[in-house]
N, CA, C and O atoms as a Maestro MAE file, in Angstrom:
{
 s_m_m2io_version
 :::
 2.0.0
}

f_m_ct {
 s_m_title
 :::
 protein
 m_atom[352] {
  # First column is atom index #
  i_m_mmod_type
  r_m_x_coord
  r_m_y_coord
  r_m_z_coord
  i_m_residue_number
  s_m_chain_name
  s_m_pdb_residue_name
  s_m_pdb_atom_name
  i_m_atomic_number
  :::
  1 25 -14.095 68.252 14.304 1 A "MET " " N  " 7
  2 3 -14.004 68.436 15.531 1 A "MET " " CA " 6
  3 2 -15.484 68.166 16.023 1 A "MET " " C  " 6
  4 15 -15.858 67.307 16.821 1 A "MET " " O  " 8
  5 25 -16.198 69.070 15.377 2 A "ARG " " N  " 7
  6 3 -17.599 69.518 15.523 2 A "ARG " " CA " 6
  7 2 -18.648 68.136 16.173 2 A "ARG " " C  " 6
  8 15 -19.602 68.327 16.928 2 A "ARG " " O  " 8
  9 25 -18.167 66.677 15.638 3 A "GLN " " N  " 7
  10 3 -18.880 65.647 15.853 3 A "GLN " " CA " 6
  11 2 -18.676 65.096 17.220 3 A "GLN " " C  " 6
  12 15 -19.463 64.631 18.044 3 A "GLN " " O  " 8
  13 25 -16.847 65.364 17.222 4 A "LEU " " N  " 7
  14 3 -16.683 64.840 18.718 4 A "LEU " " CA " 6
  15 2 -17.277 66.157 19.874 4 A "LEU " " C  " 6
  16 15 -17.072 66.085 21.086 4 A "LEU " " O  " 8
  17 25 -17.874 67.076 19.344 5 A "GLU " " N  " 7
  18 3 -18.023 67.958 20.386 5 A "GLU " " CA " 6
  19 2 -19.711 67.763 20.433 5 A "GLU " " C  " 6
  20 15 -20.302 68.527 21.197 5 A "GLU " " O  " 8
  21 25 -20.410 66.923 19.769 6 A "VAL " " N  " 7
  22 3 -21.343 66.483 19.849 6 A "VAL " " CA " 6
  23 2 -21.393 65.418 20.814 6 A "VAL " " C  " 6
  24 15 -22.096 65.475 21.824 6 A "VAL " " O  " 8
  25 25 -20.575 64.343 20.482 7 A "LEU " " N  " 7
  26 3 -20.598 63.398 21.216 7 A "LEU " " CA " 6
  27 2 -20.478 63.464 22.628 7 A "LEU " " C  " 6
  28 15 -21.193 62.878 23.441 7 A "LEU " " O  " 8
  29 25 -19.482 64.253 22.873 8 A "ARG " " N  " 7
  30 3 -19.476 65.237 24.379 8 A "ARG " " CA " 6
  31 2 -20.292 65.386 24.860 8 A "ARG " " C  " 6
  32 15 -20.192 65.368 26.087 8 A "ARG " " O  " 8
  33 25 -21.621 65.627 24.273 9 A "LEU " " N  " 7
  34 3 -22.228 66.302 24.976 9 A "LEU " " CA " 6
  35 2 -23.413 65.388 25.215 9 A "LEU " " C  " 6
  36 15 -24.195 65.647 26.130 9 A "LEU " " O  " 8
  37 25 -23.582 64.327 24.433 10 A "GLU " " N  " 7
  38 3 -24.356 63.290 24.672 10 A "GLU " " CA " 6
  39 2 -24.005 61.976 25.985 10 A "GLU " " C  " 6
  40 15 -22.915 61.406 26.032 10 A "GLU " " O  " 8
  41 25 -24.974 61.726 26.815 11 A "GLN " " N  " 7
  42 3 -25.146 60.669 27.754 11 A "GLN " " CA " 6
  43 2 -24.587 59.758 27.230 11 A "GLN " " C  " 6
  44 15 -25.417 59.331 26.427 11 A "GLN " " O  " 8
  45 25 -23.356 58.932 27.125 12 A "LEU " " N  " 7
  46 3 -23.427 57.699 26.484 12 A "LEU " " CA " 6
  47 2 -23.622 56.837 27.556 12 A "LEU " " C  " 6
  48 15 -23.311 57.323 28.643 12 A "LEU " " O  " 8
  49 25 -24.212 55.255 27.572 13 A "ASP " " N  " 7
  50 3 -24.541 54.515 28.614 13 A "ASP " " CA " 6
  51 2 -23.315 53.494 28.101 13 A "ASP " " C  " 6
  52 15 -22.695 52.999 29.042 13 A "ASP " " O  " 8
  53 25 -22.955 53.178 27.040 14 A "ASP " " N  " 7
  54 3 -21.791 52.107 26.760 14 A "ASP " " CA " 6
  55 2 -21.163 52.261 26.677 14 A "ASP " " C  " 6
  56 15 -20.740 52.829 25.671 14 A "ASP " " O  " 8
  57 25 -20.205 51.780 28.011 15 A "PRO " " N  " 7
  58 3 -18.696 52.103 28.375 15 A "PRO " " CA " 6
  59 2 -18.006 52.119 27.348 15 A "PRO " " C  " 6
  60 15 -17.446 53.215 27.314 15 A "PRO " " O  " 8
  61 25 -17.643 51.323 26.216 16 A "GLN " " N  " 7
  62 3 -16.795 51.266 25.017 16 A "GLN " " CA " 6
  63 2 -17.216 52.272 24.351 16 A "GLN " " C  " 6
  64 15 -16.291 52.682 23.649 16 A "GLN " " O  " 8
  65 25 -18.444 53.070 24.172 17 A "LEU " " N  " 7
  66 3 -18.464 54.144 23.138 17 A "LEU " " CA " 6
  67 2 -18.007 55.299 24.029 17 A "LEU " " C  " 6
  68 15 -17.520 56.282 23.471 17 A "LEU " " O  " 8
  69 25 -18.117 55.276 25.365 18 A "ARG " " N  " 7
  70 3 -17.450 56.493 26.097 18 A "ARG " " CA " 6
  71 2 -15.996 56.265 25.986 18 A "ARG " " C  " 6
  72 15 -15.216 57.204 26.142 18 A "ARG " " O  " 8
  73 25 -15.670 55.307 25.778 19 A "TRP " " N  " 7
  74 3 -13.681 54.984 25.592 19 A "TRP " " CA " 6
  75 2 -14.026 55.675 24.618 19 A "TRP " " C  " 6
  76 15 -14.152 56.893 24.750 19 A "TRP " " O  " 8
  77 25 -14.245 55.068 23.465 20 A "ALA " " N  " 7
  78 3 -14.235 55.023 21.871 20 A "ALA " " CA " 6
  79 2 -14.095 56.985 21.879 20 A "ALA " " C  " 6
  80 15 -13.062 57.410 21.362 20 A "ALA " " O  " 8
  81 25 -14.893 57.836 22.327 21 A "ARG " " N  " 7
  82 3 -15.436 59.150 22.447 21 A "ARG " " CA " 6
  83 2 -13.856 59.721 22.898 21 A "ARG " " C  " 6
  84 15 -13.262 60.524 22.177 21 A "ARG " " O  " 8
  85 25 -13.357 59.279 23.981 22 A "ASP " " N  " 7
  86 3 -12.555 59.572 25.265 22 A "ASP " " CA " 6
  87 2 -11.192 59.558 24.073 22 A "ASP " " C  " 6
  88 15 -10.521 60.550 23.788 22 A "ASP " " O  " 8
  89 25 -11.040 58.396 23.590 23 A "VAL " " N  " 7
  90 3 -9.867 58.398 22.621 23 A "VAL " " CA " 6
  91 2 -9.622 59.322 21.317 23 A "VAL " " C  " 6
  92 15 -8.625 59.803 20.779 23 A "VAL " " O  " 8
  93 25 -10.698 59.336 21.125 24 A "LEU " " N  " 7
  94 3 -10.768 60.136 19.485 24 A "LEU " " CA " 6
  95 2 -10.692 61.532 19.838 24 A "LEU " " C  " 6
  96 15 -10.495 62.355 18.944 24 A "LEU " " O  " 8
  97 25 -10.851 61.969 21.282 25 A "GLY " " N  " 7
  98 3 -10.718 63.188 21.574 25 A "GLY " " CA " 6
  99 2 -9.019 63.511 21.875 25 A "GLY " " C  " 6
  100 15 -8.343 64.405 21.365 25 A "GLY " " O  " 8
  101 25 -8.599 62.498 22.848 26 A "ARG " " N  " 7
  102 3 -7.027 62.703 22.801 26 A "ARG " " CA " 6
  103 2 -6.426 62.860 21.494 26 A "ARG " " C  " 6
  104 15 -5.597 63.763 21.385 26 A "ARG " " O  " 8
  105 25 -6.711 62.092 20.400 27 A "GLN " " N  " 7
  106 3 -6.204 61.764 19.412 27 A "GLN " " CA " 6
  107 2 -6.222 63.073 18.466 27 A "GLN " " C  " 6
  108 15 -5.286 63.348 17.715 27 A "GLN " " O  " 8
  109 25 -7.496 63.915 18.599 28 A "VAL " " N  " 7
  110 3 -7.618 65.000 18.204 28 A "VAL " " CA " 6
  111 2 -6.412 66.335 18.683 28 A "VAL " " C  " 6
  112 15 -5.632 67.095 18.109 28 A "VAL " " O  " 8
  113 25 -6.767 66.091 19.802 29 A "GLY " " N  " 7
  114 3 -5.910 67.025 20.415 29 A "GLY " " CA " 6
  115 2 -4.475 66.983 20.271 29 A "GLY " " C  " 6
  116 15 -3.755 67.966 20.093 29 A "GLY " " O  " 8
  117 25 -4.048 65.587 20.374 30 A "HIS " " N  " 7
  118 3 -2.240 65.444 20.267 30 A "HIS " " CA " 6
  119 2 -2.455 65.793 18.299 30 A "HIS " " C  " 6
  120 15 -1.399 66.228 17.838 30 A "HIS " " O  " 8
  121 25 -3.053 65.722 17.736 31 A "MET " " N  " 7
  122 3 -2.998 65.739 16.284 31 A "MET " " CA " 6
  123 2 -2.850 67.531 15.988 31 A "MET " " C  " 6
  124 15 -2.154 68.040 15.109 31 A "MET " " O  " 8
  125 25 -3.502 68.084 16.749 32 A "THR " " N  " 7
  126 3 -3.873 69.823 16.950 32 A "THR " " CA " 6
  127 2 -2.330 70.228 17.725 32 A "THR " " C  " 6
  128 15 -1.694 71.129 17.179 32 A "THR " " O  " 8
  129 25 -1.855 69.720 18.708 33 A "HIS " " N  " 7
  130 3 -0.359 69.909 19.158 33 A "HIS " " CA " 6
  131 2 0.501 69.711 17.793 33 A "HIS " " C  " 6
  132 15 0.924 70.746 17.279 33 A "HIS " " O  " 8
  133 25 0.800 68.464 17.154 34 A "LEU " " N  " 7
  134 3 1.574 68.540 16.402 34 A "LEU " " CA " 6
  135 2 1.724 69.119 15.085 34 A "LEU " " C  " 6
  136 15 2.747 69.219 14.407 34 A "LEU " " O  " 8
  137 25 0.386 69.533 14.799 35 A "VAL " " N  " 7
  138 3 -0.042 70.287 13.591 35 A "VAL " " CA " 6
  139 2 0.915 71.806 13.741 35 A "VAL " " C  " 6
  140 15 1.537 72.437 12.887 35 A "VAL " " O  " 8
  141 25 0.729 72.023 15.081 36 A "ASP " " N  " 7
  142 3 0.924 73.615 15.661 36 A "ASP " " CA " 6
  143 2 2.549 73.325 15.863 36 A "ASP " " C  " 6
  144 15 3.280 74.297 15.673 36 A "ASP " " O  " 8
  145 25 3.095 72.222 16.188 37 A "ASP " " N  " 7
  146 3 4.410 72.396 16.363 37 A "ASP " " CA " 6
  147 2 4.926 72.804 14.889 37 A "ASP " " C  " 6
  148 15 5.739 73.695 14.644 37 A "ASP " " O  " 8
  149 25 4.204 71.860 13.850 38 A "LEU " " N  " 7
  150 3 5.041 71.471 12.501 38 A "LEU " " CA " 6
  151 2 4.656 72.823 12.122 38 A "LEU " " C  " 6
  152 15 5.685 73.451 11.873 38 A "LEU " " O  " 8
  153 25 3.631 73.530 11.974 39 A "THR " " N  " 7
  154 3 3.760 74.911 11.452 39 A "THR " " CA " 6
  155 2 4.739 75.940 12.119 39 A "THR " " C  " 6
  156 15 5.242 76.865 11.483 39 A "THR " " O  " 8
  157 25 4.991 75.685 13.574 40 A "GLU " " N  " 7
  158 3 6.261 76.836 14.102 40 A "GLU " " CA " 6
  159 2 7.599 76.667 13.549 40 A "GLU " " C  " 6
  160 15 8.394 77.576 13.309 40 A "GLU " " O  " 8
  161 25 7.803 75.209 13.341 41 A "VAL " " N  " 7
  162 3 9.153 74.557 12.538 41 A "VAL " " CA " 6
  163 2 9.133 75.724 11.629 41 A "VAL " " C  " 6
  164 15 9.734 76.799 11.612 41 A "VAL " " O  " 8
  165 25 8.031 75.023 10.698 42 A "SER " " N  " 7
  166 3 8.319 75.714 9.168 42 A "SER " " CA " 6
  167 2 8.413 77.315 9.426 42 A "SER " " C  " 6
  168 15 9.294 78.093 9.058 42 A "SER " " O  " 8
  169 25 7.167 77.578 10.216 43 A "ARG " " N  " 7
  170 3 8.068 79.417 10.097 43 A "ARG " " CA " 6
  171 2 9.445 79.580 10.690 43 A "ARG " " C  " 6
  172 15 9.825 80.714 10.398 43 A "ARG " " O  " 8
  173 25 10.450 78.879 11.468 44 A "ILE " " N  " 7
  174 3 11.626 79.089 11.962 44 A "ILE " " CA " 6
  175 2 12.549 78.520 10.960 44 A "ILE " " C  " 6
  176 15 13.616 79.118 10.824 44 A "ILE " " O  " 8
  177 25 12.379 77.683 10.379 45 A "THR " " N  " 7
  178 3 13.096 77.487 9.020 45 A "THR " " CA " 6
  179 2 13.032 78.012 7.716 45 A "THR " " C  " 6
  180 15 13.826 77.642 6.851 45 A "THR " " O  " 8
  181 25 11.870 79.109 7.436 46 A "ARG " " N  " 7
  182 3 11.731 80.040 6.805 46 A "ARG " " CA " 6
  183 2 11.967 81.438 7.141 46 A "ARG " " C  " 6
  184 15 11.504 82.401 6.529 46 A "ARG " " O  " 8
  185 25 12.699 81.470 8.127 47 A "GLY " " N  " 7
  186 3 12.926 82.772 8.878 47 A "GLY " " CA " 6
  187 2 11.667 83.609 9.366 47 A "GLY " " C  " 6
  188 15 11.824 84.456 10.246 47 A "GLY " " O  " 8
  189 25 10.905 83.469 9.021 48 A "ARG " " N  " 7
  190 3 9.531 84.149 9.468 48 A "ARG " " CA " 6
  191 2 9.581 84.216 11.065 48 A "ARG " " C  " 6
  192 15 9.226 85.271 11.592 48 A "ARG " " O  " 8
  193 25 9.979 83.209 11.821 49 A "LEU " " N  " 7
  194 3 10.272 83.601 13.404 49 A "LEU " " CA " 6
  195 2 11.511 82.988 13.797 49 A "LEU " " C  " 6
  196 15 12.064 81.952 13.427 49 A "LEU " " O  " 8
  197 25 11.878 84.054 14.804 50 A "GLU " " N  " 7
  198 3 13.014 83.966 15.267 50 A "GLU " " CA " 6
  199 2 13.326 83.858 16.559 50 A "GLU " " C  " 6
  200 15 13.096 84.787 17.333 50 A "GLU " " O  " 8
  201 25 13.866 82.754 16.941 51 A "LEU " " N  " 7
  202 3 14.052 82.127 18.362 51 A "LEU " " CA " 6
  203 2 15.293 82.727 19.044 51 A "LEU " " C  " 6
  204 15 16.405 82.593 18.533 51 A "LEU " " O  " 8
  205 25 15.109 83.368 20.163 52 A "ARG " " N  " 7
  206 3 16.556 84.131 21.347 52 A "ARG " " CA " 6
  207 2 16.545 83.155 22.364 52 A "ARG " " C  " 6
  208 15 15.569 82.675 22.941 52 A "ARG " " O  " 8
  209 25 17.699 82.926 22.510 53 A "ARG " " N  " 7
  210 3 18.261 82.618 23.658 53 A "ARG " " CA " 6
  211 2 18.114 83.213 24.979 53 A "ARG " " C  " 6
  212 15 18.526 84.364 24.827 53 A "ARG " " O  " 8
  213 25 17.777 83.074 26.115 54 A "ASP " " N  " 7
  214 3 17.716 83.841 27.025 54 A "ASP " " CA " 6
  215 2 17.859 82.822 28.546 54 A "ASP " " C  " 6
  216 15 17.550 81.639 28.686 54 A "ASP " " O  " 8
  217 25 18.304 83.562 29.320 55 A "TYR " " N  " 7
  218 3 18.065 82.688 30.813 55 A "TYR " " CA " 6
  219 2 17.116 83.071 31.935 55 A "TYR " " C  " 6
  220 15 16.879 84.138 32.502 55 A "TYR " " O  " 8
  221 25 16.681 81.905 32.053 56 A "VAL " " N  " 7
  222 3 15.674 81.794 32.870 56 A "VAL " " CA " 6
  223 2 15.598 81.452 34.306 56 A "VAL " " C  " 6
  224 15 15.721 80.263 34.601 56 A "VAL " " O  " 8
  225 25 15.401 82.380 35.301 57 A "VAL " " N  " 7
  226 3 15.752 82.140 37.032 57 A "VAL " " CA " 6
  227 2 14.382 81.095 37.174 57 A "VAL " " C  " 6
  228 15 13.202 81.409 37.022 57 A "VAL " " O  " 8
  229 25 14.923 79.823 37.499 58 A "GLY " " N  " 7
  230 3 13.857 78.732 37.474 58 A "GLY " " CA " 6
  231 2 13.960 78.512 39.285 58 A "GLY " " C  " 6
  232 15 14.951 78.659 40.000 58 A "GLY " " O  " 8
  233 25 12.281 78.035 39.744 59 A "ASP " " N  " 7
  234 3 12.098 77.828 41.144 59 A "ASP " " CA " 6
  235 2 13.164 76.108 41.374 59 A "ASP " " C  " 6
  236 15 13.366 75.156 40.620 59 A "ASP " " O  " 8
  237 25 13.565 76.408 42.665 60 A "THR " " N  " 7
  238 3 14.343 74.937 42.888 60 A "THR " " CA " 6
  239 2 13.333 73.754 42.777 60 A "THR " " C  " 6
  240 15 13.658 72.622 42.420 60 A "THR " " O  " 8
  241 25 12.054 74.146 43.128 61 A "ARG " " N  " 7
  242 3 11.555 72.857 43.112 61 A "ARG " " CA " 6
  243 2 10.928 72.507 41.694 61 A "ARG " " C  " 6
  244 15 10.576 71.351 41.460 61 A "ARG " " O  " 8
  245 25 10.814 73.366 40.893 62 A "PHE " " N  " 7
  246 3 10.874 73.080 39.432 62 A "PHE " " CA " 6
  247 2 11.586 72.437 38.718 62 A "PHE " " C  " 6
  248 15 11.215 71.618 37.877 62 A "PHE " " O  " 8
  249 25 13.264 72.909 39.125 63 A "THR " " N  " 7
  250 3 14.300 72.081 38.494 63 A "THR " " CA " 6
  251 2 14.380 70.791 39.101 63 A "THR " " C  " 6
  252 15 14.802 69.862 38.413 63 A "THR " " O  " 8
  253 25 14.045 70.596 40.268 64 A "ARG " " N  " 7
  254 3 14.510 69.149 40.450 64 A "ARG " " CA " 6
  255 2 13.180 68.341 40.123 64 A "ARG " " C  " 6
  256 15 13.314 67.120 40.198 64 A "ARG " " O  " 8
  257 25 11.802 68.854 39.741 65 A "TRP " " N  " 7
  258 3 11.664 68.419 38.978 65 A "TRP " " CA " 6
  259 2 11.410 67.923 37.760 65 A "TRP " " C  " 6
  260 15 10.813 66.912 37.390 65 A "TRP " " O  " 8
  261 25 12.072 68.973 37.074 66 A "MET " " N  " 7
  262 3 12.347 68.814 35.691 66 A "MET " " CA " 6
  263 2 13.397 67.628 35.327 66 A "MET " " C  " 6
  264 15 13.301 66.861 34.369 66 A "MET " " O  " 8
  265 25 14.340 67.654 36.233 67 A "ALA " " N  " 7
  266 3 15.635 66.846 36.087 67 A "ALA " " CA " 6
  267 2 15.357 65.120 36.606 67 A "ALA " " C  " 6
  268 15 16.022 64.130 36.302 67 A "ALA " " O  " 8
  269 25 14.231 65.210 37.410 68 A "SER " " N  " 7
  270 3 13.929 63.672 37.826 68 A "SER " " CA " 6
  271 2 12.809 63.501 36.728 68 A "SER " " C  " 6
  272 15 12.661 62.293 36.546 68 A "SER " " O  " 8
  273 25 12.104 64.115 36.057 69 A "MET " " N  " 7
  274 3 11.167 64.280 35.216 69 A "MET " " CA " 6
  275 2 12.554 63.138 33.604 69 A "MET " " C  " 6
  276 15 12.530 62.019 33.092 69 A "MET " " O  " 8
  277 25 13.321 64.191 33.510 70 A "ILE " " N  " 7
  278 3 14.374 63.799 32.097 70 A "ILE " " CA " 6
  279 2 15.015 62.246 32.865 70 A "ILE " " C  " 6
  280 15 14.778 61.278 32.143 70 A "ILE " " O  " 8
  281 25 15.647 61.943 33.972 71 A "TRP " " N  " 7
  282 3 15.992 61.028 34.983 71 A "TRP " " CA " 6
  283 2 14.788 59.559 34.452 71 A "TRP " " C  " 6
  284 15 15.093 58.394 34.196 71 A "TRP " " O  " 8
  285 25 13.681 60.096 34.443 72 A "ARG " " N  " 7
  286 3 12.903 58.866 34.266 72 A "ARG " " CA " 6
  287 2 12.734 58.674 33.068 72 A "ARG " " C  " 6
  288 15 12.712 57.527 32.623 72 A "ARG " " O  " 8
  289 25 12.576 59.779 32.271 73 A "ARG " " N  " 7
  290 3 12.747 59.364 30.586 73 A "ARG " " CA " 6
  291 2 13.388 58.228 29.793 73 A "ARG " " C  " 6
  292 15 13.016 57.309 29.062 73 A "ARG " " O  " 8
  293 25 14.851 58.866 30.422 74 A "ARG " " N  " 7
  294 3 16.237 58.070 30.276 74 A "ARG " " CA " 6
  295 2 16.137 56.558 30.423 74 A "ARG " " C  " 6
  296 15 16.820 55.766 29.773 74 A "ARG " " O  " 8
  297 25 15.263 56.240 31.299 75 A "ARG " " N  " 7
  298 3 15.362 55.072 32.335 75 A "ARG " " CA " 6
  299 2 14.354 54.202 31.709 75 A "ARG " " C  " 6
  300 15 14.443 52.979 31.813 75 A "ARG " " O  " 8
  301 25 13.258 54.856 30.967 76 A "GLN " " N  " 7
  302 3 12.261 54.432 30.056 76 A "GLN " " CA " 6
  303 2 12.837 53.960 28.945 76 A "GLN " " C  " 6
  304 15 12.785 52.804 28.526 76 A "GLN " " O  " 8
  305 25 13.347 54.810 28.513 77 A "MET " " N  " 7
  306 3 13.948 54.646 26.844 77 A "MET " " CA " 6
  307 2 15.454 53.507 26.923 77 A "MET " " C  " 6
  308 15 15.934 52.990 25.914 77 A "MET " " O  " 8
  309 25 15.827 53.367 27.888 78 A "ARG " " N  " 7
  310 3 16.782 52.455 28.165 78 A "ARG " " CA " 6
  311 2 16.312 50.762 28.261 78 A "ARG " " C  " 6
  312 15 16.780 49.758 27.726 78 A "ARG " " O  " 8
  313 25 15.095 50.990 29.264 79 A "GLN " " N  " 7
  314 3 14.157 49.979 29.178 79 A "GLN " " CA " 6
  315 2 13.741 49.532 28.108 79 A "GLN " " C  " 6
  316 15 13.700 48.303 28.045 79 A "GLN " " O  " 8
  317 25 13.395 50.126 27.183 80 A "MET " " N  " 7
  318 3 12.583 49.976 25.975 80 A "MET " " CA " 6
  319 2 13.457 49.746 25.197 80 A "MET " " C  " 6
  320 15 13.017 48.707 24.705 80 A "MET " " O  " 8
  321 25 14.399 49.935 24.695 81 A "GLN " " N  " 7
  322 3 15.835 49.861 24.177 81 A "GLN " " CA " 6
  323 2 16.535 48.226 24.491 81 A "GLN " " C  " 6
  324 15 17.208 47.641 23.642 81 A "GLN " " O  " 8
  325 25 16.285 47.762 25.602 82 A "GLY " " N  " 7
  326 3 16.661 46.700 26.075 82 A "GLY " " CA " 6
  327 2 15.511 45.530 25.824 82 A "GLY " " C  " 6
  328 15 15.943 44.385 25.959 82 A "GLY " " O  " 8
  329 25 14.290 45.639 25.523 83 A "LYS " " N  " 7
  330 3 13.363 44.866 25.066 83 A "LYS " " CA " 6
  331 2 13.755 44.664 23.972 83 A "LYS " " C  " 6
  332 15 14.150 43.535 23.682 83 A "LYS " " O  " 8
  333 25 13.764 45.747 22.995 84 A "ARG " " N  " 7
  334 3 13.968 45.586 21.345 84 A "ARG " " CA " 6
  335 2 15.209 44.693 21.361 84 A "ARG " " C  " 6
  336 15 15.189 43.708 20.624 84 A "ARG " " O  " 8
  337 25 16.310 44.928 22.131 85 A "GLU " " N  " 7
  338 3 17.571 44.085 22.002 85 A "GLU " " CA " 6
  339 2 17.162 42.235 22.203 85 A "GLU " " C  " 6
  340 15 17.597 41.283 21.554 85 A "GLU " " O  " 8
  341 25 16.143 42.262 23.396 86 A "THR " " N  " 7
  342 3 16.201 40.822 23.568 86 A "THR " " CA " 6
  343 2 14.871 40.508 22.767 86 A "THR " " C  " 6
  344 15 14.460 39.358 22.914 86 A "THR " " O  " 8
  345 25 14.209 41.251 22.032 87 A "ASN " " N  " 7
  346 3 13.166 40.320 21.034 87 A "ASN " " CA " 6
  347 2 13.684 40.369 19.878 87 A "ASN " " C  " 6
  348 15 12.867 40.002 19.034 87 A "ASN " " O  " 8
  349 25 15.157 40.797 19.241 88 A "ALA " " N  " 7
  350 3 15.541 40.875 18.158 88 A "ALA " " CA " 6
  351 2 16.129 39.328 17.868 88 A "ALA " " C  " 6
  352 15 16.626 39.052 16.776 88 A "ALA " " O  " 8
  :::
 }
 m_bond[351] {
  # First column is bond index #
  i_m_from
  i_m_to
  i_m_order
  :::
  1 1 2 1
  2 2 3 1
  3 3 4 2
  4 3 5 1
  5 5 6 1
  6 6 7 1
  7 7 8 2
  8 7 9 1
  9 9 10 1
  10 10 11 1
  11 11 12 2
  12 11 13 1
  13 13 14 1
  14 14 15 1
  15 15 16 2
  16 15 17 1
  17 17 18 1
  18 18 19 1
  19 19 20 2
  20 19 21 1
  21 21 22 1
  22 22 23 1
  23 23 24 2
  24 23 25 1
  25 25 26 1
  26 26 27 1
  27 27 28 2
  28 27 29 1
  29 29 30 1
  30 30 31 1
  31 31 32 2
  32 31 33 1
  33 33 34 1
  34 34 35 1
  35 35 36 2
  36 35 37 1
  37 37 38 1
  38 38 39 1
  39 39 40 2
  40 39 41 1
  41 41 42 1
  42 42 43 1
  43 43 44 2
  44 43 45 1
  45 45 46 1
  46 46 47 1
  47 47 48 2
  48 47 49 1
  49 49 50 1
  50 50 51 1
  51 51 52 2
  52 51 53 1
  53 53 54 1
  54 54 55 1
  55 55 56 2
  56 55 57 1
  57 57 58 1
  58 58 59 1
  59 59 60 2
  60 59 61 1
  61 61 62 1
  62 62 63 1
  63 63 64 2
  64 63 65 1
  65 65 66 1
  66 66 67 1
  67 67 68 2
  68 67 69 1
  69 69 70 1
  70 70 71 1
  71 71 72 2
  72 71 73 1
  73 73 74 1
  74 74 75 1
  75 75 76 2
  76 75 77 1
  77 77 78 1
  78 78 79 1
  79 79 80 2
  80 79 81 1
  81 81 82 1
  82 82 83 1
  83 83 84 2
  84 83 85 1
  85 85 86 1
  86 86 87 1
  87 87 88 2
  88 87 89 1
  89 89 90 1
  90 90 91 1
  91 91 92 2
  92 91 93 1
  93 93 94 1
  94 94 95 1
  95 95 96 2
  96 95 97 1
  97 97 98 1
  98 98 99 1
  99 99 100 2
  100 99 101 1
  101 101 102 1
  102 102 103 1
  103 103 104 2
  104 103 105 1
  105 105 106 1
  106 106 107 1
  107 107 108 2
  108 107 109 1
  109 109 110 1
  110 110 111 1
  111 111 112 2
  112 111 113 1
  113 113 114 1
  114 114 115 1
  115 115 116 2
  116 115 117 1
  117 117 118 1
  118 118 119 1
  119 119 120 2
  120 119 121 1
  121 121 122 1
  122 122 123 1
  123 123 124 2
  124 123 125 1
  125 125 126 1
  126 126 127 1
  127 127 128 2
  128 127 129 1
  129 129 130 1
  130 130 131 1
  131 131 132 2
  132 131 133 1
  133 133 134 1
  134 134 135 1
  135 135 136 2
  136 135 137 1
  137 137 138 1
  138 138 139 1
  139 139 140 2
  140 139 141 1
  141 141 142 1
  142 142 143 1
  143 143 144 2
  144 143 145 1
  145 145 146 1
  146 146 147 1
  147 147 148 2
  148 147 149 1
  149 149 150 1
  150 150 151 1
  151 151 152 2
  152 151 153 1
  153 153 154 1
  154 154 155 1
  155 155 156 2
  156 155 157 1
  157 157 158 1
  158 158 159 1
  159 159 160 2
  160 159 161 1
  161 161 162 1
  162 162 163 1
  163 163 164 2
  164 163 165 1
  165 165 166 1
  166 166 167 1
  167 167 168 2
  168 167 169 1
  169 169 170 1
  170 170 171 1
  171 171 172 2
  172 171 173 1
  173 173 174 1
  174 174 175 1
  175 175 176 2
  176 175 177 1
  177 177 178 1
  178 178 179 1
  179 179 180 2
  180 179 181 1
  181 181 182 1
  182 182 183 1
  183 183 184 2
  184 183 185 1
  185 185 186 1
  186 186 187 1
  187 187 188 2
  188 187 189 1
  189 189 190 1
  190 190 191 1
  191 191 192 2
  192 191 193 1
  193 193 194 1
  194 194 195 1
  195 195 196 2
  196 195 197 1
  197 197 198 1
  198 198 199 1
  199 199 200 2
  200 199 201 1
  201 201 202 1
  202 202 203 1
  203 203 204 2
  204 203 205 1
  205 205 206 1
  206 206 207 1
  207 207 208 2
  208 207 209 1
  209 209 210 1
  210 210 211 1
  211 211 212 2
  212 211 213 1
  213 213 214 1
  214 214 215 1
  215 215 216 2
  216 215 217 1
  217 217 218 1
  218 218 219 1
  219 219 220 2
  220 219 221 1
  221 221 222 1
  222 222 223 1
  223 223 224 2
  224 223 225 1
  225 225 226 1
  226 226 227 1
  227 227 228 2
  228 227 229 1
  229 229 230 1
  230 230 231 1
  231 231 232 2
  232 231 233 1
  233 233 234 1
  234 234 235 1
  235 235 236 2
  236 235 237 1
  237 237 238 1
  238 238 239 1
  239 239 240 2
  240 239 241 1
  241 241 242 1
  242 242 243 1
  243 243 244 2
  244 243 245 1
  245 245 246 1
  246 246 247 1
  247 247 248 2
  248 247 249 1
  249 249 250 1
  250 250 251 1
  251 251 252 2
  252 251 253 1
  253 253 254 1
  254 254 255 1
  255 255 256 2
  256 255 257 1
  257 257 258 1
  258 258 259 1
  259 259 260 2
  260 259 261 1
  261 261 262 1
  262 262 263 1
  263 263 264 2
  264 263 265 1
  265 265 266 1
  266 266 267 1
  267 267 268 2
  268 267 269 1
  269 269 270 1
  270 270 271 1
  271 271 272 2
  272 271 273 1
  273 273 274 1
  274 274 275 1
  275 275 276 2
  276 275 277 1
  277 277 278 1
  278 278 279 1
  279 279 280 2
  280 279 281 1
  281 281 282 1
  282 282 283 1
  283 283 284 2
  284 283 285 1
  285 285 286 1
  286 286 287 1
  287 287 288 2
  288 287 289 1
  289 289 290 1
  290 290 291 1
  291 291 292 2
  292 291 293 1
  293 293 294 1
  294 294 295 1
  295 295 296 2
  296 295 297 1
  297 297 298 1
  298 298 299 1
  299 299 300 2
  300 299 301 1
  301 301 302 1
  302 302 303 1
  303 303 304 2
  304 303 305 1
  305 305 306 1
  306 306 307 1
  307 307 308 2
  308 307 309 1
  309 309 310 1
  310 310 311 1
  311 311 312 2
  312 311 313 1
  313 313 314 1
  314 314 315 1
  315 315 316 2
  316 315 317 1
  317 317 318 1
  318 318 319 1
  319 319 320 2
  320 319 321 1
  321 321 322 1
  322 322 323 1
  323 323 324 2
  324 323 325 1
  325 325 326 1
  326 326 327 1
  327 327 328 2
  328 327 329 1
  329 329 330 1
  330 330 331 1
  331 331 332 2
  332 331 333 1
  333 333 334 1
  334 334 335 1
  335 335 336 2
  336 335 337 1
  337 337 338 1
  338 338 339 1
  339 339 340 2
  340 339 341 1
  341 341 342 1
  342 342 343 1
  343 343 344 2
  344 343 345 1
  345 345 346 1
  346 346 347 1
  347 347 348 2
  348 347 349 1
  349 349 350 1
  350 350 351 1
  351 351 352 2
  :::
 }
}
């Protein structure tokens, strides 16, 4: 990741190099989150981390936003599934 930090400090004139640098940055971020999530799953399955359920009082705006995100994701999944069926 040090190399990526050096690339971020450089003023890159070539748009393709800037694009590649940005892609690498996003990929490193995604991989970091994935490793963190897998580490937490490992802790949970080994019993080193305990999950407790609790009620959360949510803001109505947040609740509506979350419901709309779930609806959009389900619609996207249906569309992707339909495309796979027509391509098969």
